[in-house]
Residue, then its C-alpha position, 0 to 999 in steps of 0.5 A: m190395541r192388540n193383545p201381546k200374543d198377536a203383537f209378538t207373532s206379527l212382529f216376529y214374522y215381520s222381522e223375518m221378512a224385513s230384510h233391512w232389520v236384524n234377524p229375529g232369531s228363533q221364536s223362543e229367542f225373540l220372545h225373550k227380547f219381546l218380553d224385555g222390550k228389546v225389539v224394534y219400537g220397544s216394550w209393547f207393555h210400556h207402550v200400551k200402559s202409557w196410553l191406558n194411563a193417558e191423562d186426556k182420555e176423552h180424546i183417545m178411543y180405545i179399540s181392540y183387534e178382537e172388537m174389529i173382528m167381531d163386528l167390523k161395520d159397528t167398529v167403523a161406525r164407532i170410529a166415525q162417531f168418535l171423529q165426529k164424522s157422519l157416514d151413511a150405511e153404504v159408506i160404512e159398508k164400503i170401508a168395512d169391505r176394504c178392511l177385510f183381510k181377503n180384500m187387503k191381500k189383493n190391494n197393493m196399497s196394503n199388502y206390501k207387494s210393491v215394496p222391493r224385495e231388498q226391503m221386504d222379502q215376501t218369499k218367506f211369508d205373506f205380509l198379510r197372513k190371516 
């Protein structure tokens, strides 16, 4: 789960790069569309609220982006525990290391560099900016 400010910012820049999507316009214009839920994927607020109100809460793990930033290894361990998978400290360390932005930026499987420019124009922005 991401906070709405982060979701808005990411979707705005992604929309700028995604050549096959409609141009998002200015940030101000896009903000109004985002708040009204008139963006790709619909309303962030309705989406998050629907998951927070889900009936089967024991099978849903809520985790925020901020939690991952604060302690990624602990987050990986919690996810593994939720999935009932036993991981030793070395595996948790490797997973956390591969999930760091600095490493994801180098990995063509996560940085969108292999996507054709006609679909994702990364001359405007890097897909992974942080």
